[in-house]
N, CA, C and O atoms as a GROMACS GRO file, in nm:
protein
  584
    1UNK      N    1   0.082  -0.125  -0.016
    1UNK     CA    2   0.003  -0.003   0.017
    1UNK      C    3   0.087   0.136  -0.007
    1UNK      O    4   0.063   0.228  -0.084
    2UNK      N    5   0.191   0.120   0.084
    2UNK     CA    6   0.271   0.247   0.078
    2UNK      C    7   0.345   0.256  -0.053
    2UNK      O    8   0.362   0.369  -0.099
    3UNK      N    9   0.390   0.159  -0.117
    3UNK     CA   10   0.443   0.156  -0.244
    3UNK      C   11   0.371   0.232  -0.345
    3UNK      O   12   0.425   0.317  -0.416
    4UNK      N   13   0.232   0.194  -0.352
    4UNK     CA   14   0.136   0.253  -0.446
    4UNK      C   15   0.116   0.414  -0.422
    4UNK      O   16   0.096   0.500  -0.507
    5UNK      N   17   0.129   0.429  -0.279
    5UNK     CA   18   0.108   0.588  -0.260
    5UNK      C   19   0.234   0.661  -0.302
    5UNK      O   20   0.235   0.772  -0.355
    6UNK      N   21   0.334   0.594  -0.275
    6UNK     CA   22   0.473   0.659  -0.322
    6UNK      C   23   0.462   0.683  -0.494
    6UNK      O   24   0.479   0.792  -0.547
    7UNK      N   25   0.432   0.569  -0.558
    7UNK     CA   26   0.414   0.586  -0.699
    7UNK      C   27   0.303   0.694  -0.738
    7UNK      O   28   0.328   0.777  -0.826
    8UNK      N   29   0.184   0.692  -0.675
    8UNK     CA   30   0.092   0.809  -0.704
    8UNK      C   31   0.138   0.943  -0.679
    8UNK      O   32   0.108   1.042  -0.746
    9UNK      N   33   0.229   0.940  -0.557
    9UNK     CA   34   0.257   1.094  -0.521
    9UNK      C   35   0.361   1.142  -0.634
    9UNK      O   36   0.351   1.256  -0.680
   10UNK      N   37   0.467   1.049  -0.680
   10UNK     CA   38   0.557   1.080  -0.802
   10UNK      C   39   0.492   1.113  -0.919
   10UNK      O   40   0.539   1.196  -0.997
   11UNK      N   41   0.373   1.047  -0.941
   11UNK     CA   42   0.310   1.084  -1.068
   11UNK      C   43   0.222   1.218  -1.057
   11UNK      O   44   0.192   1.287  -1.154
   12UNK      N   45   0.190   1.241  -0.938
   12UNK     CA   46   0.102   1.362  -0.918
   12UNK      C   47   0.212   1.490  -0.912
   12UNK      O   48   0.184   1.595  -0.970
   13UNK      N   49   0.312   1.477  -0.854
   13UNK     CA   50   0.424   1.566  -0.883
   13UNK      C   51   0.472   1.590  -1.007
   13UNK      O   52   0.492   1.705  -1.046
   14UNK      N   53   0.497   1.480  -1.085
   14UNK     CA   54   0.513   1.498  -1.221
   14UNK      C   55   0.418   1.568  -1.318
   14UNK      O   56   0.458   1.643  -1.407
   15UNK      N   57   0.288   1.537  -1.295
   15UNK     CA   58   0.173   1.606  -1.362
   15UNK      C   59   0.189   1.732  -1.320
   15UNK      O   60   0.197   1.820  -1.407
   16UNK      N   61   0.195   1.762  -1.208
   16UNK     CA   62   0.188   1.934  -1.166
   16UNK      C   63   0.316   2.000  -1.219
   16UNK      O   64   0.312   2.118  -1.254
   17UNK      N   65   0.426   1.931  -1.226
   17UNK     CA   66   0.559   1.986  -1.282
   17UNK      C   67   0.513   2.030  -1.438
   17UNK      O   68   0.525   2.144  -1.483
   18UNK      N   69   0.465   1.930  -1.499
   18UNK     CA   70   0.438   1.943  -1.636
   18UNK      C   71   0.333   2.022  -1.661
   18UNK      O   72   0.343   2.085  -1.767
   19UNK      N   73   0.213   2.044  -1.584
   19UNK     CA   74   0.128   2.149  -1.583
   19UNK      C   75   0.183   2.297  -1.574
   19UNK      O   76   0.136   2.384  -1.647
   20UNK      N   77   0.288   2.326  -1.481
   20UNK     CA   78   0.342   2.430  -1.450
   20UNK      C   79   0.424   2.477  -1.556
   20UNK      O   80   0.421   2.596  -1.590
   21UNK      N   81   0.505   2.384  -1.617
   21UNK     CA   82   0.588   2.426  -1.739
   21UNK      C   83   0.495   2.453  -1.855
   21UNK      O   84   0.519   2.557  -1.916
   22UNK      N   85   0.397   2.382  -1.895
   22UNK     CA   86   0.296   2.409  -1.993
   22UNK      C   87   0.232   2.551  -1.983
   22UNK      O   88   0.230   2.627  -2.079
   23UNK      N   89   0.183   2.580  -1.871
   23UNK     CA   90   0.099   2.701  -1.839
   23UNK      C   91   0.178   2.827  -1.805
   23UNK      O   92   0.123   2.937  -1.793
   24UNK      N   93   0.324   2.807  -1.789
   24UNK     CA   94   0.396   2.935  -1.750
   24UNK      C   95   0.388   3.038  -1.836
   24UNK      O   96   0.393   3.151  -1.789
   25UNK      N   97   0.376   3.022  -1.967
   25UNK     CA   98   0.362   3.131  -2.064
   25UNK      C   99   0.239   3.229  -2.022
   25UNK      O  100   0.242   3.348  -2.050
   26UNK      N  101   0.136   3.172  -1.955
   26UNK     CA  102   0.012   3.236  -1.927
   26UNK      C  103  -0.003   3.282  -1.796
   26UNK      O  104  -0.113   3.292  -1.741
   27UNK      N  105   0.112   3.312  -1.740
   27UNK     CA  106   0.111   3.357  -1.601
   27UNK      C  107   0.081   3.518  -1.622
   27UNK      O  108   0.001   3.563  -1.540
   28UNK      N  109   0.124   3.595  -1.703
   28UNK     CA  110   0.089   3.731  -1.710
   28UNK      C  111  -0.048   3.754  -1.767
   28UNK      O  112  -0.115   3.848  -1.723
   29UNK      N  113  -0.097   3.674  -1.862
   29UNK     CA  114  -0.235   3.717  -1.902
   29UNK      C  115  -0.329   3.674  -1.794
   29UNK      O  116  -0.424   3.749  -1.771
   30UNK      N  117  -0.315   3.551  -1.715
   30UNK     CA  118  -0.391   3.507  -1.599
   30UNK      C  119  -0.378   3.615  -1.488
   30UNK      O  120  -0.483   3.643  -1.432
   31UNK      N  121  -0.279   3.672  -1.454
   31UNK     CA  122  -0.270   3.772  -1.365
   31UNK      C  123  -0.350   3.904  -1.400
   31UNK      O  124  -0.421   3.960  -1.316
   32UNK      N  125  -0.334   3.949  -1.524
   32UNK     CA  126  -0.408   4.060  -1.585
   32UNK      C  127  -0.547   4.032  -1.576
   32UNK      O  128  -0.622   4.116  -1.525
   33UNK      N  129  -0.596   3.911  -1.626
   33UNK     CA  130  -0.738   3.882  -1.631
   33UNK      C  131  -0.803   3.874  -1.492
   33UNK      O  132  -0.917   3.916  -1.473
   34UNK      N  133  -0.726   3.820  -1.393
   34UNK     CA  134  -0.784   3.801  -1.265
   34UNK      C  135  -0.789   3.943  -1.220
   34UNK      O  136  -0.898   3.977  -1.175
   35UNK      N  137  -0.688   4.040  -1.223
   35UNK     CA  138  -0.679   4.169  -1.155
   35UNK      C  139  -0.799   4.233  -1.207
   35UNK      O  140  -0.878   4.274  -1.122
   36UNK      N  141  -0.833   4.252  -1.343
   36UNK     CA  142  -0.935   4.325  -1.422
   36UNK      C  143  -1.067   4.273  -1.369
   36UNK      O  144  -1.158   4.347  -1.331
   37UNK      N  145  -1.072   4.139  -1.369
   37UNK     CA  146  -1.195   4.065  -1.313
   37UNK      C  147  -1.235   4.105  -1.188
   37UNK      O  148  -1.352   4.134  -1.162
   38UNK      N  149  -1.132   4.108  -1.095
   38UNK     CA  150  -1.185   4.170  -0.964
   38UNK      C  151  -1.223   4.304  -0.946
   38UNK      O  152  -1.310   4.339  -0.866
   39UNK      N  153  -1.143   4.397  -1.035
   39UNK     CA  154  -1.198   4.531  -1.045
   39UNK      C  155  -1.332   4.528  -1.087
   39UNK      O  156  -1.417   4.583  -1.016
   40UNK      N  157  -1.364   4.469  -1.199
   40UNK     CA  158  -1.498   4.461  -1.240
   40UNK      C  159  -1.593   4.426  -1.158
   40UNK      O  160  -1.704   4.480  -1.160
   41UNK      N  161  -1.555   4.317  -1.063
   41UNK     CA  162  -1.661   4.272  -0.969
   41UNK      C  163  -1.672   4.355  -0.871
   41UNK      O  164  -1.778   4.354  -0.810
   42UNK      N  165  -1.580   4.437  -0.835
   42UNK     CA  166  -1.585   4.553  -0.735
   42UNK      C  167  -1.660   4.674  -0.767
   42UNK      O  168  -1.705   4.752  -0.683
   43UNK      N  169  -1.672   4.684  -0.900
   43UNK     CA  170  -1.743   4.821  -0.947
   43UNK      C  171  -1.885   4.769  -0.974
   43UNK      O  172  -1.965   4.851  -1.019
   44UNK      N  173  -1.922   4.657  -0.956
   44UNK     CA  174  -2.068   4.621  -0.979
   44UNK      C  175  -2.092   4.535  -1.086
   44UNK      O  176  -2.212   4.513  -1.102
   45UNK      N  177  -2.014   4.475  -1.170
   45UNK     CA  178  -2.026   4.409  -1.294
   45UNK      C  179  -2.105   4.260  -1.263
   45UNK      O  180  -2.161   4.200  -1.354
   46UNK      N  181  -2.100   4.214  -1.129
   46UNK     CA  182  -2.146   4.070  -1.104
   46UNK      C  183  -2.051   3.979  -1.117
   46UNK      O  184  -1.936   4.017  -1.137
   47UNK      N  185  -2.077   3.862  -1.109
   47UNK     CA  186  -1.975   3.764  -1.112
   47UNK      C  187  -1.959   3.708  -1.255
   47UNK      O  188  -1.849   3.677  -1.301
   48UNK      N  189  -2.079   3.698  -1.323
   48UNK     CA  190  -2.067   3.664  -1.474
   48UNK      C  191  -1.989   3.772  -1.531
   48UNK      O  192  -1.885   3.739  -1.589
   49UNK      N  193  -2.022   3.897  -1.525
   49UNK     CA  194  -1.958   3.999  -1.616
   49UNK      C  195  -1.810   4.006  -1.568
   49UNK      O  196  -1.730   4.046  -1.653
   50UNK      N  197  -1.756   3.968  -1.422
   50UNK     CA  198  -1.628   3.986  -1.403
   50UNK      C  199  -1.548   3.883  -1.472
   50UNK      O  200  -1.434   3.897  -1.518
   51UNK      N  201  -1.622   3.775  -1.474
   51UNK     CA  202  -1.544   3.641  -1.541
   51UNK      C  203  -1.543   3.666  -1.695
   51UNK      O  204  -1.445   3.628  -1.760
   52UNK      N  205  -1.644   3.728  -1.754
   52UNK     CA  206  -1.627   3.758  -1.891
   52UNK      C  207  -1.523   3.881  -1.920
   52UNK      O  208  -1.458   3.881  -2.024
   53UNK      N  209  -1.513   3.970  -1.838
   53UNK     CA  210  -1.416   4.079  -1.838
   53UNK      C  211  -1.274   4.030  -1.822
   53UNK      O  212  -1.181   4.072  -1.891
   54UNK      N  213  -1.263   3.935  -1.726
   54UNK     CA  214  -1.145   3.870  -1.702
   54UNK      C  215  -1.085   3.789  -1.826
   54UNK      O  216  -0.969   3.793  -1.867
   55UNK      N  217  -1.182   3.723  -1.871
   55UNK     CA  218  -1.130   3.632  -1.982
   55UNK      C  219  -1.100   3.716  -2.104
   55UNK      O  220  -1.007   3.677  -2.175
   56UNK      N  221  -1.165   3.823  -2.139
   56UNK     CA  222  -1.137   3.916  -2.245
   56UNK      C  223  -0.993   3.985  -2.230
   56UNK      O  224  -0.904   3.980  -2.315
   57UNK      N  225  -0.985   4.046  -2.110
   57UNK     CA  226  -0.861   4.095  -2.068
   57UNK      C  227  -0.736   4.008  -2.093
   57UNK      O  228  -0.641   4.048  -2.160
   58UNK      N  229  -0.743   3.867  -2.025
   58UNK     CA  230  -0.648   3.779  -2.041
   58UNK      C  231  -0.612   3.733  -2.194
   58UNK      O  232  -0.498   3.698  -2.227
   59UNK      N  233  -0.711   3.737  -2.274
   59UNK     CA  234  -0.698   3.703  -2.423
   59UNK      C  235  -0.627   3.816  -2.496
   59UNK      O  236  -0.537   3.801  -2.578
   60UNK      N  237  -0.684   3.940  -2.452
   60UNK     CA  238  -0.616   4.053  -2.511
   60UNK      C  239  -0.475   4.063  -2.480
   60UNK      O  240  -0.399   4.091  -2.574
   61UNK      N  241  -0.419   4.043  -2.344
   61UNK     CA  242  -0.288   4.049  -2.294
   61UNK      C  243  -0.216   3.963  -2.383
   61UNK      O  244  -0.121   4.005  -2.449
   62UNK      N  245  -0.264   3.828  -2.388
   62UNK     CA  246  -0.176   3.710  -2.465
   62UNK      C  247  -0.163   3.773  -2.618
   62UNK      O  248  -0.056   3.794  -2.675
   63UNK      N  249  -0.276   3.794  -2.665
   63UNK     CA  250  -0.274   3.840  -2.801
   63UNK      C  251  -0.178   3.948  -2.844
   63UNK      O  252  -0.113   3.944  -2.948
   64UNK      N  253  -0.174   4.061  -2.743
   64UNK     CA  254  -0.095   4.180  -2.764
   64UNK      C  255   0.041   4.135  -2.743
   64UNK      O  256   0.127   4.186  -2.814
   65UNK      N  257   0.072   4.054  -2.662
   65UNK     CA  258   0.201   4.014  -2.644
   65UNK      C  259   0.267   3.939  -2.771
   65UNK      O  260   0.382   3.964  -2.807
   66UNK      N  261   0.182   3.841  -2.837
   66UNK     CA  262   0.207   3.780  -2.948
   66UNK      C  263   0.227   3.862  -3.078
   66UNK      O  264   0.316   3.841  -3.160
   67UNK      N  265   0.132   3.959  -3.086
   67UNK     CA  266   0.154   4.065  -3.199
   67UNK      C  267   0.286   4.146  -3.170
   67UNK      O  268   0.362   4.174  -3.262
   68UNK      N  269   0.310   4.179  -3.047
   68UNK     CA  270   0.434   4.250  -3.033
   68UNK      C  271   0.565   4.176  -3.063
   68UNK      O  272   0.667   4.222  -3.114
   69UNK      N  273   0.544   4.061  -3.022
   69UNK     CA  274   0.668   3.967  -3.047
   69UNK      C  275   0.712   3.947  -3.196
   69UNK      O  276   0.828   3.934  -3.234
   70UNK      N  277   0.584   3.946  -3.287
   70UNK     CA  278   0.604   3.923  -3.424
   70UNK      C  279   0.642   4.063  -3.491
   70UNK      O  280   0.732   4.065  -3.575
   71UNK      N  281   0.579   4.175  -3.457
   71UNK     CA  282   0.600   4.307  -3.524
   71UNK      C  283   0.726   4.374  -3.470
   71UNK      O  284   0.799   4.425  -3.554
   72UNK      N  285   0.758   4.380  -3.351
   72UNK     CA  286   0.869   4.464  -3.319
   72UNK      C  287   1.002   4.411  -3.366
   72UNK      O  288   1.037   4.294  -3.348
   73UNK      N  289   1.076   4.504  -3.426
   73UNK     CA  290   1.188   4.440  -3.489
   73UNK      C  291   1.323   4.452  -3.390
   73UNK      O  292   1.400   4.355  -3.388
   74UNK      N  293   1.351   4.561  -3.314
   74UNK     CA  294   1.459   4.569  -3.226
   74UNK      C  295   1.464   4.446  -3.135
   74UNK      O  296   1.367   4.419  -3.064
   75UNK      N  297   1.571   4.373  -3.135
   75UNK     CA  298   1.602   4.268  -3.045
   75UNK      C  299   1.573   4.309  -2.903
   75UNK      O  300   1.507   4.236  -2.829
   76UNK      N  301   1.619   4.417  -2.867
   76UNK     CA  302   1.623   4.479  -2.710
   76UNK      C  303   1.444   4.472  -2.688
   76UNK      O  304   1.392   4.420  -2.589
   77UNK      N  305   1.380   4.524  -2.786
   77UNK     CA  306   1.240   4.551  -2.762
   77UNK      C  307   1.175   4.402  -2.740
   77UNK      O  308   1.104   4.372  -2.644
   78UNK      N  309   1.207   4.325  -2.831
   78UNK     CA  310   1.143   4.172  -2.825
   78UNK      C  311   1.181   4.115  -2.672
   78UNK      O  312   1.095   4.065  -2.600
   79UNK      N  313   1.306   4.128  -2.636
   79UNK     CA  314   1.361   4.079  -2.499
   79UNK      C  315   1.283   4.134  -2.398
   79UNK      O  316   1.258   4.070  -2.296
   80UNK      N  317   1.236   4.261  -2.420
   80UNK     CA  318   1.155   4.342  -2.317
   80UNK      C  319   1.021   4.286  -2.286
   80UNK      O  320   0.974   4.270  -2.174
   81UNK      N  321   0.956   4.255  -2.423
   81UNK     CA  322   0.826   4.192  -2.419
   81UNK      C  323   0.818   4.062  -2.360
   81UNK      O  324   0.728   4.025  -2.284
   82UNK      N  325   0.945   3.974  -2.408
   82UNK     CA  326   0.948   3.833  -2.349
   82UNK      C  327   0.964   3.846  -2.186
   82UNK      O  328   0.911   3.772  -2.103
   83UNK      N  329   1.035   3.940  -2.165
   83UNK     CA  330   1.069   3.952  -2.013
   83UNK      C  331   0.944   3.970  -1.929
   83UNK      O  332   0.924   3.917  -1.820
   84UNK      N  333   0.853   4.057  -1.999
   84UNK     CA  334   0.707   4.080  -1.932
   84UNK      C  335   0.645   3.962  -1.918
   84UNK      O  336   0.563   3.948  -1.827
   85UNK      N  337   0.672   3.865  -1.999
   85UNK     CA  338   0.576   3.743  -1.977
   85UNK      C  339   0.660   3.630  -1.910
   85UNK      O  340   0.601   3.529  -1.870
   86UNK      N  341   0.791   3.642  -1.899
   86UNK     CA  342   0.884   3.564  -1.843
   86UNK      C  343   0.877   3.577  -1.687
   86UNK      O  344   0.870   3.477  -1.615
   87UNK      N  345   0.880   3.696  -1.642
   87UNK     CA  346   0.906   3.742  -1.519
   87UNK      C  347   0.788   3.670  -1.419
   87UNK      O  348   0.817   3.623  -1.309
   88UNK      N  349   0.669   3.670  -1.468
   88UNK     CA  350   0.567   3.619  -1.352
   88UNK      C  351   0.579   3.476  -1.371
   88UNK      O  352   0.547   3.408  -1.273
   89UNK      N  353   0.617   3.417  -1.472
   89UNK     CA  354   0.635   3.271  -1.481
   89UNK      C  355   0.745   3.236  -1.386
   89UNK      O  356   0.737   3.129  -1.326
   90UNK      N  357   0.849   3.317  -1.365
   90UNK     CA  358   0.976   3.284  -1.290
   90UNK      C  359   0.937   3.275  -1.144
   90UNK      O  360   0.977   3.185  -1.071
   91UNK      N  361   0.850   3.381  -1.100
   91UNK     CA  362   0.794   3.413  -0.980
   91UNK      C  363   0.699   3.274  -0.929
   91UNK      O  364   0.707   3.221  -0.818
   92UNK      N  365   0.611   3.234  -1.037
   92UNK     CA  366   0.536   3.120  -1.001
   92UNK      C  367   0.601   3.002  -0.985
   92UNK      O  368   0.564   2.909  -0.913
   93UNK      N  369   0.712   3.009  -1.063
   93UNK     CA  370   0.799   2.870  -1.060
   93UNK      C  371   0.885   2.869  -0.928
   93UNK      O  372   0.915   2.762  -0.877
   94UNK      N  373   0.918   2.974  -0.881
   94UNK     CA  374   0.973   2.971  -0.751
   94UNK      C  375   0.884   2.938  -0.627
   94UNK      O  376   0.922   2.879  -0.526
   95UNK      N  377   0.772   2.982  -0.648
   95UNK     CA  378   0.670   2.950  -0.525
   95UNK      C  379   0.615   2.811  -0.546
   95UNK      O  380   0.580   2.742  -0.450
   96UNK      N  381   0.606   2.772  -0.658
   96UNK     CA  382   0.575   2.626  -0.682
   96UNK      C  383   0.674   2.530  -0.640
   96UNK      O  384   0.634   2.433  -0.574
   97UNK      N  385   0.802   2.541  -0.667
   97UNK     CA  386   0.920   2.469  -0.642
   97UNK      C  387   0.924   2.461  -0.486
   97UNK      O  388   0.936   2.355  -0.424
   98UNK      N  389   0.912   2.593  -0.426
   98UNK     CA  390   0.928   2.618  -0.290
   98UNK      C  391   0.820   2.538  -0.206
   98UNK      O  392   0.847   2.486  -0.098
   99UNK      N  393   0.706   2.532  -0.260
   99UNK     CA  394   0.587   2.465  -0.186
   99UNK      C  395   0.620   2.326  -0.197
   99UNK      O  396   0.591   2.256  -0.100
  100UNK      N  397   0.676   2.270  -0.298
  100UNK     CA  398   0.723   2.126  -0.310
  100UNK      C  399   0.832   2.096  -0.210
  100UNK      O  400   0.818   2.012  -0.121
  101UNK      N  401   0.945   2.170  -0.227
  101UNK     CA  402   1.061   2.130  -0.144
  101UNK      C  403   1.048   2.159   0.006
  101UNK      O  404   1.129   2.113   0.087
  102UNK      N  405   0.939   2.240   0.043
  102UNK     CA  406   0.925   2.265   0.180
  102UNK      C  407   0.879   2.138   0.254
  102UNK      O  408   0.893   2.130   0.376
  103UNK      N  409   0.826   2.044   0.186
  103UNK     CA  410   0.777   1.942   0.238
  103UNK      C  411   0.874   1.817   0.241
  103UNK      O  412   0.846   1.714   0.303
  104UNK      N  413   0.986   1.835   0.171
  104UNK     CA  414   1.068   1.727   0.137
  104UNK      C  415   1.216   1.736   0.214
  104UNK      O  416   1.279   1.638   0.254
  105UNK      N  417   1.256   1.866   0.227
  105UNK     CA  418   1.393   1.878   0.305
  105UNK      C  419   1.366   1.995   0.414
  105UNK      O  420   1.298   2.096   0.402
  106UNK      N  421   1.439   1.949   0.522
  106UNK     CA  422   1.433   2.039   0.631
  106UNK      C  423   1.513   2.185   0.638
  106UNK      O  424   1.485   2.283   0.707
  107UNK      N  425   1.621   2.167   0.546
  107UNK     CA  426   1.726   2.277   0.552
  107UNK      C  427   1.654   2.393   0.469
  107UNK      O  428   1.606   2.369   0.359
  108UNK      N  429   1.649   2.512   0.522
  108UNK     CA  430   1.585   2.630   0.474
  108UNK      C  431   1.687   2.684   0.342
  108UNK      O  432   1.643   2.735   0.240
  109UNK      N  433   1.817   2.661   0.370
  109UNK     CA  434   1.900   2.671   0.259
  109UNK      C  435   1.896   2.606   0.145
  109UNK      O  436   1.902   2.662   0.036
  110UNK      N  437   1.887   2.484   0.164
  110UNK     CA  438   1.852   2.374   0.046
  110UNK      C  439   1.717   2.413  -0.027
  110UNK      O  440   1.706   2.401  -0.149
  111UNK      N  441   1.616   2.462   0.054
  111UNK     CA  442   1.494   2.488  -0.010
  111UNK      C  443   1.504   2.611  -0.093
  111UNK      O  444   1.444   2.620  -0.200
  112UNK      N  445   1.580   2.705  -0.047
  112UNK     CA  446   1.590   2.829  -0.118
  112UNK      C  447   1.668   2.792  -0.251
  112UNK      O  448   1.633   2.840  -0.359
  113UNK      N  449   1.761   2.718  -0.240
  113UNK     CA  450   1.862   2.676  -0.364
  113UNK      C  451   1.766   2.599  -0.463
  113UNK      O  452   1.759   2.634  -0.581
  114UNK      N  453   1.703   2.508  -0.420
  114UNK     CA  454   1.609   2.432  -0.519
  114UNK      C  455   1.498   2.514  -0.577
  114UNK      O  456   1.456   2.496  -0.691
  115UNK      N  457   1.450   2.611  -0.486
  115UNK     CA  458   1.345   2.696  -0.540
  115UNK      C  459   1.406   2.794  -0.634
  115UNK      O  460   1.328   2.835  -0.720
  116UNK      N  461   1.531   2.844  -0.640
  116UNK     CA  462   1.596   2.934  -0.724
  116UNK      C  463   1.603   2.832  -0.855
  116UNK      O  464   1.554   2.866  -0.962
  117UNK      N  465   1.660   2.719  -0.838
  117UNK     CA  466   1.672   2.629  -0.964
  117UNK      C  467   1.538   2.596  -1.041
  117UNK      O  468   1.526   2.577  -1.162
  118UNK      N  469   1.449   2.594  -0.954
  118UNK     CA  470   1.310   2.555  -1.017
  118UNK      C  471   1.253   2.675  -1.097
  118UNK      O  472   1.193   2.660  -1.203
  119UNK      N  473   1.278   2.812  -1.032
  119UNK     CA  474   1.247   2.930  -1.102
  119UNK      C  475   1.316   2.962  -1.212
  119UNK      O  476   1.256   3.022  -1.302
  120UNK      N  477   1.445   2.932  -1.227
  120UNK     CA  478   1.522   2.931  -1.349
  120UNK      C  479   1.472   2.842  -1.459
  120UNK      O  480   1.461   2.887  -1.573
  121UNK      N  481   1.437   2.704  -1.426
  121UNK     CA  482   1.399   2.622  -1.508
  121UNK      C  483   1.257   2.657  -1.565
  121UNK      O  484   1.227   2.632  -1.681
  122UNK      N  485   1.178   2.712  -1.485
  122UNK     CA  486   1.032   2.760  -1.535
  122UNK      C  487   1.052   2.872  -1.629
  122UNK      O  488   0.992   2.884  -1.736
  123UNK      N  489   1.148   2.959  -1.577
  123UNK     CA  490   1.180   3.079  -1.663
  123UNK      C  491   1.221   3.041  -1.814
  123UNK      O  492   1.166   3.089  -1.914
  124UNK      N  493   1.322   2.950  -1.814
  124UNK     CA  494   1.366   2.898  -1.940
  124UNK      C  495   1.251   2.857  -2.025
  124UNK      O  496   1.215   2.908  -2.131
  125UNK      N  497   1.196   2.751  -1.959
  125UNK     CA  498   1.085   2.687  -2.035
  125UNK      C  499   0.979   2.791  -2.079
  125UNK      O  500   0.923   2.770  -2.187
  126UNK      N  501   0.947   2.894  -2.013
  126UNK     CA  502   0.840   2.979  -2.058
  126UNK      C  503   0.894   3.073  -2.170
  126UNK      O  504   0.821   3.118  -2.258
  127UNK      N  505   0.998   3.093  -2.161
  127UNK     CA  506   1.090   3.187  -2.254
  127UNK      C  507   1.092   3.111  -2.397
  127UNK      O  508   1.065   3.164  -2.505
  128UNK      N  509   1.136   2.956  -2.374
  128UNK     CA  510   1.126   2.875  -2.494
  128UNK      C  511   0.990   2.860  -2.561
  128UNK      O  512   0.981   2.875  -2.683
  129UNK      N  513   0.893   2.833  -2.492
  129UNK     CA  514   0.757   2.846  -2.524
  129UNK      C  515   0.695   2.957  -2.605
  129UNK      O  516   0.628   2.944  -2.706
  130UNK      N  517   0.733   3.076  -2.538
  130UNK     CA  518   0.672   3.199  -2.582
  130UNK      C  519   0.742   3.247  -2.720
  130UNK      O  520   0.681   3.308  -2.808
  131UNK      N  521   0.880   3.213  -2.726
  131UNK     CA  522   0.943   3.231  -2.855
  131UNK      C  523   0.902   3.139  -2.957
  131UNK      O  524   0.911   3.172  -3.075
  132UNK      N  525   0.854   3.013  -2.919
  132UNK     CA  526   0.817   2.922  -3.034
  132UNK      C  527   0.664   2.965  -3.065
  132UNK      O  528   0.620   2.951  -3.179
  133UNK      N  529   0.599   3.005  -2.983
  133UNK     CA  530   0.448   3.030  -3.007
  133UNK      C  531   0.461   3.170  -3.118
  133UNK      O  532   0.385   3.176  -3.214
  134UNK      N  533   0.543   3.257  -3.099
  134UNK     CA  534   0.538   3.361  -3.207
  134UNK      C  535   0.565   3.316  -3.326
  134UNK      O  536   0.653   3.230  -3.329
  135UNK      N  537   0.507   3.354  -3.447
  135UNK     CA  538   0.524   3.334  -3.587
  135UNK      C  539   0.669   3.363  -3.630
  135UNK      O  540   0.720   3.469  -3.594
  136UNK      N  541   0.736   3.276  -3.703
  136UNK     CA  542   0.836   3.332  -3.740
  136UNK      C  543   0.835   3.415  -3.859
  136UNK      O  544   0.730   3.417  -3.924
  137UNK      N  545   0.938   3.484  -3.899
  137UNK     CA  546   0.944   3.570  -4.012
  137UNK      C  547   0.936   3.497  -4.135
  137UNK      O  548   0.934   3.375  -4.124
  138UNK      N  549   0.929   3.549  -4.258
  138UNK     CA  550   0.944   3.464  -4.373
  138UNK      C  551   1.081   3.420  -4.406
  138UNK      O  552   1.184   3.486  -4.389
  139UNK      N  553   1.069   3.292  -4.459
  139UNK     CA  554   1.195   3.232  -4.462
  139UNK      C  555   1.269   3.287  -4.601
  139UNK      O  556   1.224   3.367  -4.684
  140UNK      N  557   1.386   3.223  -4.599
  140UNK     CA  558   1.475   3.263  -4.724
  140UNK      C  559   1.419   3.234  -4.847
  140UNK      O  560   1.432   3.316  -4.938
  141UNK      N  561   1.357   3.128  -4.865
  141UNK     CA  562   1.298   3.068  -4.987
  141UNK      C  563   1.180   3.166  -5.028
  141UNK      O  564   1.163   3.192  -5.147
  142UNK      N  565   1.103   3.217  -4.934
  142UNK     CA  566   0.984   3.290  -4.974
  142UNK      C  567   1.020   3.456  -5.001
  142UNK      O  568   0.946   3.538  -5.056
  143UNK      N  569   1.152   3.478  -4.945
  143UNK     CA  570   1.195   3.606  -4.992
  143UNK      C  571   1.249   3.631  -5.122
  143UNK      O  572   1.254   3.739  -5.181
  144UNK      N  573   1.294   3.506  -5.164
  144UNK     CA  574   1.364   3.506  -5.300
  144UNK      C  575   1.271   3.517  -5.419
  144UNK      O  576   1.297   3.565  -5.529
  145UNK      N  577   1.152   3.460  -5.374
  145UNK     CA  578   1.051   3.452  -5.482
  145UNK      C  579   0.951   3.598  -5.487
  145UNK      O  580   0.851   3.612  -5.557
  146UNK      N  581   0.997   3.679  -5.409
  146UNK     CA  582   0.924   3.808  -5.410
  146UNK      C  583   0.993   3.898  -5.507
  146UNK      O  584   0.951   4.012  -5.527
   0.00000   0.00000   0.00000
């Protein structure tokens, strides 16, 4: 029985880590959607209106980020847009990793070390997914036909 619970725990941790890495790109749109949705609810929009406003805001935030990554030409500006999306993912990765290692190791120093490693890993994964989602420019073969 203990063996099955250990396997299920490992599977659950693996699933949650996969989910974290997959959804890390959406940390900024989620934060923007929740914030604006809470504001809408506080101004009297009701729970349905707040949810609708939150979803629209999250979608617009994500879409605007994708449009900026595709249309902005200077590399420093693209990195700035990517950093705006990666920074909340890094914070989420730090806290998610810290929540896991807090239960597995007693040393606060090692907890912090593994939390930082987890934050960096989630940040790299979010950056890779974000740049992969942005549509690439025209290829060399398409440019020569023009």
